[in-house]
C-alpha angles and dihedrals in degrees: 000000000000113000125171149174127250104211133173138221088225143354122287091022100129104268092143091048091053093043091054092045093051092043092055095043093051094042088057087063090061094256121142102241131177129178118219125198106187094192128019128175135190116062112218120215119195124169090342093310119118122204144143116249102219101051092038089057090050091055094041097054104028115117089210133055109267127205108232092214089059095056105065146005104189127036120174127186100222115083093230143107109305095247093054095040089052092047091054089058095044093249137127127214112235108209091193088062090053093049092047090052091051090049091051094048092048089060092052105040139052091224132015116194109200114199121207128215121241114325126338096264094056106133121237098193133050093246093055091233096123123049135177087258089063091053092049090051093048092048089060090217126136122239143230110212119219114203139165125254094215131095112304096032095108094063095040093047097045092048090051092049092049091050092051095046092047088060096045095249114153117236111209099183148326126248112204101204131197099022118175096181100251124153090243092055092047091052092047091054093046092049094052092048091049089059095040115016105206138153107271148173129210111218119196124233109272122211089201130014088234087077087074087079091067098041125091130193096178091114094056128098089237092062093042089054092053100039098042089050091049097048091046090057098036 
């Protein structure tokens, strides 16, 4: 089956939004889909209730029953880079454990959507020797890149693409997230695609993630790339 990563050109760029959107769209096709966030940071406390945003959004908006143990391996309270958040709690992130979990989920599900944390060079150990990019490479899965449409996205996106290509990692598509329809944003998107023509989707700026329930990307080349690949294999 086709499984893939959703990775970002930076932190707070909408990876969870895109993961949830793709999860729902593919679940509507009758496919068994689970998201998987290997490492999440930043515990949220509201009215005495503690939770983690990413995995809570998975459970809230999934069209299928999800197993909580399938969604995440490491959760750290501090909203920081994984290596530092883990260090604060006296823990170490075992990349072998992450890869074994991906392997296990692939046997169970039609599609596993693995979500990264921050950008691709985010370190996972205190020495900075292992990054998320290393885990992506070792998983042998392709990626969907999530990037902004605003000023600065051209540089961030092209650098991310170059890093992935230099390591032989397949890029399935690009999700341009948070679009407001300005001329600047349109030019940014066109410029990136001129350098790297890829299937893509333009996702509008949401006020609330709940708007994902009313949005469809089935008519985009990004979705066609994923779904045609999936149906061909299935």
